[in-house]
N, C-alpha and C positions, 0 to 999 in steps of 0.2 A: 504494500499500500504506499503510494508516494504522497508526500505532503510538501508543499512549498515551505521553506524554512529560512534559517539564518545564513545559509550559504551565500551564494553570489546573486541572490534575487535582486533585481534592480530596485532601487528606492524610488518611491513615487515622487513626482514633482509637486512640491507644496508651494502654493501661491496664496494670495489674499483671499481668493474665492473658496479654496478648499481647505484652508488652514484650520477652521473650526472642526471639520470632519476628521482630519488627521490627528489633531490634539485630543479629540474625544476617543478615537481608536487607541491612542497611546495610553489613555486612562482605563481602557477596557470597556468603553461605552460606545453605543452606535447612535449617531445623530444624523439627521437629514435637515435640509433647509426647509423653512416655512416662510411663505410670503406674509409680511406684516400687514399688507393691505387686503388681499383677497383670501388669504389662508391656504392657498394651494401648497401642497408638499412637492418637493423635487429632490431628485438625486440623479445625476451628478451635480455638485455645487456649481452655481452660476451667479454672476453679479446681478442679473435681472430676472424677474419672474417670467417664465415663458407664457403664462396665462394673461397677465395684465401689464407687464413690463415695469412693474414697480422695483425700485432699488431698496426697498425696506426688507432686509434679510434678517430672519431669526433662525435660531437653531432649536430643533425639537428632538428630545431623546425618544428613541424607539424601543419597543419591547424586545427586539432582538430575536424574535420568533417568526417563522414563516414557513413557506412550502416551496419545494422545487417546481418552478413553472416550466422550464425546459432546460436541457443540458446536453453536453457533448463530452465524449471522452477524448482527450488529446493524446495521441500516440506518437506524434512526430513534432518536435520543436528543437531546433539546434541552437537556439539562443542561449547564451551563457546564463546560468542560474535556473534554467528550466529543463535543459536536456537530461540532467541527472535525476529529475523528479518524475519522469515519465513512467507509466501513464498517469495523468491527473484529470480531474473533472472540472470543467468550466460550465457554470450554470447561471441562469437568472433565477433569483429567489424572490418571490412575492412576499413582502412583509405583512404579517398579520396585524390588522388594525390600521396600517398606514396605506396599504394598497399599492405602494411603490414596488418596483422591481429593481433589484440590484444585481449587477454582473459581479460574480464572485467565484470562489472555488468551493467545492464540497470536499471535506476532509474527514478523517477518522473513520473511514469505511472504505471497502474495496470499490473501485469504479463499477464493477458488475452489480453492486448492491443498490446503486442510486436509481430512484424511480421518480417519474413525474408525480407530483402530489405528495411526495415524502415530506414529513414534518422535520424541520431543521431549526437549529438555534445558532446564534452568532458565537464564534470563538475568535480569539485574537492571537495572531502569530507575530511575536516580536522579531523584527528583522534588523534591529540595531538602531542606535542613536535616538532612542525614545519613540521610534516609528513602529507601529503594529498594523498588520493587515487584517481586515475584517473578513473572516471566512465563515462557512457554515458547516455544522456537523449534525448528523441524525440525532433526533431526540430519543433518548432511551425509553 
C-alpha cells in the first residue's frame, strides 16, 4: 500500500489566497473558503467568489468527513516524489455537510479496496516545514 509521505513530495505553492488553507492543514484542521457576502463555499482557494465576485473571504472549518465521489488508481508517474509511491489513489471526495468536492488522495487502504460512495475522513500527512497535505482514509 503506497502513501505519499515525507520523501521528495513537492511542496505546495503557498500564496495569499491559499495561505489560510495550508496553515489550517498544518494544525491538523480542514478549512475551506466562504464568501462573506453570498455565503458560497469554495475550494480551491481564490481571491474572488466565483458566484458573486465578492472579495470578502472568510475561512470555515469543515467536518473532515465525506464520501468518495470518483477516483482513479495511478500506476505510472515518473515525477520525483511520486514514482516510489506507486500505485496510489487520486480521488474527488465530496465533503459531508459542505457539498464541496476536493481533489485528494485516498490512503491507509489498498487501491483495490477504494469504492465510489466509500465513507472517508481527513488525515494529514506532514511533509516538512510545518506543511501537511490533507488526504482521506476509510472510516473504520
